[in-house]
C-alpha positions as CSV (number, residue, x, y, z in Angstrom):
1,E,110.0,150.8,88.2
2,K,109.9,147.6,90.2
3,Q,107.9,145.8,87.5
4,V,110.7,145.3,85.1
5,H,108.8,142.7,83.1
6,V,106.4,145.5,81.9
7,N,109.1,147.0,79.7
8,K,110.9,143.8,78.8
9,M,111.5,143.1,75.1
10,V,109.6,140.0,74.0
11,S,110.6,137.7,71.1
12,I,108.1,137.5,68.2
13,R,108.2,133.7,68.7
14,W,106.9,134.2,72.2
15,V,104.1,136.5,71.0
16,K,103.1,134.0,68.4
17,C,103.2,131.2,70.9
18,L,100.9,133.2,73.3
19,D,98.4,133.9,70.5
20,D,98.3,130.2,69.7
21,I,97.9,129.3,73.4
22,L,95.0,131.7,73.8
23,S,93.3,130.6,70.6
24,Q,93.0,127.0,71.8
25,K,89.5,125.8,72.5
26,S,89.6,124.7,76.1
27,E,87.7,124.9,79.4
28,G,90.0,127.8,80.5
29,W,93.2,125.8,80.9
30,L,95.7,123.7,79.0
31,P,98.0,120.9,80.2
32,L,101.7,121.9,80.2
33,N,102.5,119.2,77.7
34,K,100.1,120.8,75.2
35,V,101.7,124.2,75.8
36,K,105.1,122.7,75.1
37,E,103.8,121.2,71.8
38,I,102.5,124.7,70.8
39,A,105.8,126.2,71.8
40,K,107.7,123.7,69.7
41,D,105.6,124.7,66.7
42,C,106.9,128.2,67.3
43,D,110.5,127.0,67.4
44,I,110.7,127.2,71.2
45,V,112.1,123.9,72.1
46,S,114.1,124.5,75.3
47,T,112.3,123.7,78.6
48,T,114.1,126.6,80.2
49,E,112.9,129.0,77.6
50,V,109.3,127.7,77.9
51,S,109.4,128.2,81.7
52,T,110.9,131.7,81.3
53,M,108.2,132.6,78.7
54,L,105.4,131.4,80.9
55,A,106.7,133.2,84.0
56,L,106.8,136.4,82.0
57,F,103.3,136.0,80.7
58,H,102.1,135.1,84.2
59,D,103.7,138.3,85.6
60,L,102.0,140.3,82.9
61,G,98.7,138.8,83.8
62,V,97.8,137.3,80.4
63,I,98.0,133.7,81.7
64,F,98.0,132.1,85.2
65,H,100.8,129.6,85.9
66,L,102.1,128.6,89.3
67,T,105.1,126.3,89.8
68,A,105.1,125.6,93.6
69,T,104.0,122.0,93.1
70,H,104.0,119.5,90.3
71,A,100.2,119.6,90.1
72,L,100.2,123.4,89.8
73,E,103.0,123.4,87.2
74,N,101.2,121.0,85.0
75,I,98.2,123.4,84.4
76,V,98.4,126.7,82.4
77,T,95.3,128.7,82.9
78,T,94.1,130.9,80.0
79,N,90.8,132.0,81.6
80,P,90.8,132.2,85.5
81,A,87.0,132.1,85.5
82,W,87.1,128.3,85.7
83,M,89.2,128.4,88.9
84,I,86.9,131.0,90.5
85,E,83.9,128.9,89.7
86,A,85.5,125.8,91.1
87,V,86.5,127.4,94.4
88,G,83.1,129.0,94.6
89,K,81.5,125.5,94.5
90,V,83.2,124.9,97.9
91,I,83.5,128.3,99.6
92,R,79.9,129.6,99.6
93,D,77.1,130.8,101.9
94,E,74.7,128.0,102.4
95,K,71.8,130.4,103.0
96,F,72.1,132.0,99.6
97,H,73.8,129.4,97.4
98,M,72.1,126.1,98.2
99,F,73.4,122.7,97.0
100,D,71.3,120.4,95.0
101,M,70.3,118.2,97.9
102,E,68.8,115.6,95.7
103,E,72.2,115.0,94.2
104,I,73.9,115.2,97.6
105,Q,71.5,112.5,98.9
106,K,72.2,110.2,95.9
107,D,75.8,110.1,97.1
108,S,74.9,109.9,100.8
109,L,76.7,113.1,101.6
110,E,74.1,114.9,103.7
111,E,76.2,114.6,106.9
112,E,79.3,115.7,105.2
113,V,77.6,118.9,103.9
114,R,76.3,119.6,107.5
115,R,79.8,119.2,108.9
116,M,81.3,121.3,106.2
117,F,79.2,124.3,107.1
118,A,79.3,123.7,110.9
119,R,83.0,123.0,111.4
120,G,84.6,123.8,108.0
121,I,85.7,120.2,107.6
122,V,85.4,118.7,104.1
123,T,86.3,115.3,102.7
124,I,87.7,114.1,99.4
125,D,84.3,112.4,98.6
126,L,82.5,115.7,99.0
127,L,85.1,117.7,97.0
128,L,84.9,115.2,94.2
129,H,81.1,115.4,94.2
130,L,81.3,119.2,94.0
131,W,84.0,119.5,91.4
132,G,83.2,116.4,89.4
133,K,85.2,113.2,89.3
134,N,86.9,114.2,86.1
135,S,88.0,117.6,87.4
136,E,91.6,118.7,87.9
137,Y,91.3,117.7,91.5
138,N,95.0,117.8,92.4
139,F,95.5,121.2,90.8
140,L,92.5,122.7,92.6
141,M,93.6,121.2,96.0
142,D,97.1,122.6,95.6
143,L,95.7,125.9,94.4
144,M,93.6,126.2,97.6
145,R,96.5,125.2,99.7
146,R,98.8,127.7,98.0
147,S,96.2,130.4,98.5
148,M,95.9,129.4,102.2
149,L,92.2,128.8,101.7
150,L,92.5,125.1,102.8
151,S,94.7,123.0,105.0
152,D,95.1,119.3,105.7
153,W,93.2,118.1,108.8
154,N,95.4,115.5,110.4
155,F,93.5,115.0,113.6
156,G,91.6,112.1,115.1
157,S,90.1,109.5,112.8
158,N,89.5,112.0,110.0
159,E,91.3,110.5,107.1
160,N,91.4,112.5,103.9
161,A,89.8,115.4,105.5
162,Y,90.6,119.1,105.1
163,L,89.8,122.4,106.9
164,I,88.4,125.5,105.2
165,P,88.4,128.1,107.9
166,S,86.1,130.6,106.1
167,L,83.3,128.0,106.4
168,V,83.7,127.5,110.2
169,G,80.5,128.3,112.0
170,K,80.2,129.8,115.4
171,G,80.8,126.4,117.0
172,A,80.3,125.3,120.6
173,S,81.1,127.6,123.5
174,C,84.6,126.9,125.0
175,D,85.7,128.4,128.3
176,A,89.4,128.1,127.2
177,L,88.7,130.4,124.2
178,E,87.5,133.2,126.5
179,K,91.1,133.4,127.9
180,I,92.1,135.0,124.6
181,K,90.1,138.0,125.6
182,H,90.3,137.8,129.4
183,P,93.4,135.6,130.1
184,N,93.3,135.4,133.9
185,N,96.1,132.8,134.1
186,I,97.9,133.5,130.8
187,R,100.5,136.2,130.9
188,A,102.2,135.6,127.5
189,K,99.8,137.6,125.3
190,C,100.0,140.2,122.7
191,V,98.0,142.2,120.2
192,F,98.5,142.9,116.5
193,D,96.9,146.2,115.7
194,F,95.9,146.8,112.0
195,S,93.8,149.9,112.7
196,E,96.1,152.4,110.9
197,R,94.7,150.8,107.7
198,F,92.4,147.9,108.3
199,L,92.4,144.2,108.8
200,P,91.3,142.7,105.5
201,T,88.8,139.8,105.3
202,G,90.7,136.5,104.9
203,V,93.8,137.3,107.0
204,Y,92.5,135.6,110.2
205,E,91.3,132.6,108.1
206,R,94.7,132.2,106.4
207,L,96.4,132.4,109.8
208,V,94.2,129.6,111.0
209,C,95.1,127.5,107.9
210,L,98.8,127.9,108.6
211,L,98.4,127.3,112.4
212,V,96.4,124.1,111.8
213,A,98.8,122.9,109.1
214,R,101.7,123.5,111.5
215,S,99.9,121.8,114.4
216,G,99.2,118.7,112.4
217,K,103.0,118.1,112.1
218,F,103.2,117.4,115.9
219,Q,102.2,113.9,116.8
220,D,100.6,114.7,120.1
221,S,98.6,117.8,119.1
222,E,95.1,118.0,120.3
223,E,92.4,118.6,117.8
224,P,92.0,122.4,117.2
225,I,88.9,124.1,118.6
226,L,87.6,126.5,116.0
227,K,85.0,129.2,116.0
228,S,84.4,131.8,113.2
229,K,86.7,134.4,114.8
230,S,88.6,132.6,117.5
231,C,90.5,129.4,117.9
232,K,92.7,127.2,120.1
233,V,95.5,125.4,118.4
234,S,98.0,123.1,120.1
235,F,101.6,122.2,119.1
236,G,102.3,118.9,120.8
237,E,100.9,118.1,124.2
238,D,102.7,120.9,126.1
239,I,101.7,124.2,124.4
240,A,98.7,125.8,122.8
241,V,98.0,129.2,121.4
242,F,94.7,131.1,121.4
243,L,94.0,133.5,118.5
244,E,91.1,135.9,118.3
245,C,90.0,138.4,115.6
246,E,88.0,141.4,116.7
247,K,87.5,144.4,114.4
248,D,91.0,145.5,113.3
249,Q,93.0,143.5,115.9
250,L,94.3,140.0,116.3
251,S,95.0,138.8,119.9
252,L,97.4,136.1,120.6
253,A,97.8,134.2,123.9
254,I,100.4,131.5,124.6
255,T,100.1,129.0,127.4
256,K,103.8,128.4,127.9
257,E,105.7,131.7,128.8
258,E,109.2,130.4,128.0
259,E,108.0,129.7,124.5
260,A,106.5,133.1,123.9
261,S,109.2,134.6,121.8
262,K,109.3,131.5,119.6
263,Y,105.6,131.6,118.9
264,L,105.5,135.3,118.4
265,S,108.2,134.9,115.8
266,M,106.2,132.1,114.2
267,L,103.1,134.2,113.9
268,L,105.1,137.1,112.5
269,A,106.6,134.7,109.8
270,M,103.0,133.6,109.0
271,L,101.8,137.1,108.6
272,Q,104.7,137.9,106.3
273,K,103.8,134.8,104.3
274,I,100.2,136.0,103.9
275,Q,101.5,139.5,103.2
276,F,103.6,138.3,100.2
277,D,101.4,135.6,98.9
278,A,97.9,137.0,99.2
279,M,97.8,140.7,100.3
280,S,100.2,142.4,97.8
281,S,102.1,143.9,100.8
282,A,99.0,145.9,101.8
283,L,99.1,144.9,105.5
284,K,100.5,147.2,108.1
285,W,100.4,146.4,111.8
286,Y,101.8,147.4,115.2
287,I,102.5,144.9,118.0
288,R,101.8,145.5,121.7
289,L,103.2,143.0,124.2
290,W,101.8,142.3,127.7
291,N,104.0,143.1,130.6
292,D,103.1,143.5,134.3
293,G,99.4,144.4,133.8
294,D,99.7,146.6,130.7
295,Y,100.6,146.4,127.0
296,L,103.9,147.9,125.8
297,A,104.7,148.9,122.3
298,Y,107.0,146.3,120.6
299,E,109.9,148.8,120.3
300,E,109.7,149.8,124.0
301,A,109.5,146.1,125.1
302,K,112.5,145.4,123.0
303,R,114.5,148.3,124.4
304,K,113.6,147.2,128.0
305,Q,114.4,143.5,127.1
306,V,111.0,142.4,128.5
307,W,110.8,138.7,129.3
308,P,109.5,136.4,127.9
309,W,109.4,138.2,124.5
310,F,113.1,138.8,124.0
311,N,116.3,136.9,124.5
312,Q,119.5,138.3,125.9
313,A,120.6,139.3,122.4
314,G,117.7,141.7,122.3
315,D,115.7,140.0,119.4
316,T,113.0,137.5,119.1
317,V,114.0,133.9,118.5
318,I,114.7,133.3,114.8
319,T,112.4,130.8,113.2
320,G,114.5,128.2,111.5
321,N,116.5,129.4,108.5
322,A,113.6,131.4,107.0
323,T,114.2,134.9,105.7
324,L,111.8,137.4,104.3
325,E,113.1,136.7,100.8
326,D,112.5,133.0,101.3
327,L,108.9,133.7,102.3
328,K,108.1,135.3,99.0
329,T,108.5,132.2,96.9
330,A,108.6,129.2,99.3
331,D,106.0,126.6,99.0
332,L,104.0,126.0,102.1
333,E,105.7,122.7,103.0
334,T,109.1,124.3,102.9
335,F,107.8,127.3,104.8
336,L,106.1,125.3,107.5
337,G,109.2,123.1,107.8
338,S,111.4,126.1,108.3
339,L,109.6,127.0,111.5
340,K,111.1,125.6,114.7
């Protein structure tokens, strides 16, 4: 009943246009201008009508067309296999899917490949090598950003570098990271428990993408410390959060107690974004908040007005002007900008 597009009446002109689009010889996609030409031949001349038609066919799953950025809007995908292949050239297991190292060496990219698999940091030069210099680079970059598989890496002297969390190795040992699990001096900590169902692969990695992207907007943020299932991410010079993934739980620790409600709200907003964009609303979690040596259920902590998680109004601090409806469709720049 919620999928109203399934029973929508469709114009014969639209059906003819779809047939013509799918019959085009291509590498699995067409530029939007070409689609508009095809539509015009089918007496569909209004830009609004073309957009409405493409949105319907996207919802029905017969084409793939995103509109969050200019680069995404300009590509209409007729066969998603080419996107999967392109992403698979980057996100891979180096033990089972080796690169052609002779070609890598020709472009002097050996060190960049090593860093990619050790730290998850990848450069434009390496991406262009893997995708090909004539590839739809801007589309693929925005697709991976929109899917929260990649985020900009705006730290240190790494210009034109990007983070792919799913490629991060175990990394070096860091005492600070142990405080996520055993925080002797951090009292603002909480647990997101997904065990009623399960915590799907990719949720933690997408959270890291959003945290790192948000961190990069603060001028004085330290470079994030990343391991395969735990990280430390700072937001300016005064505050950092520690996130750890273990089985069906995510543990969060916040260094500045008076900011705890704000960063709890931020993580909740990020989980909602992942829920709507990538998980088809399949996530279900319970929150437990640390208080005086024990964890309290979120509802009990709210009823007792436990500091620092709740303000006097009895609710966590609202993150900007974001609403759950906004999160469904907002592009990532708008979403991240809505967070305080």
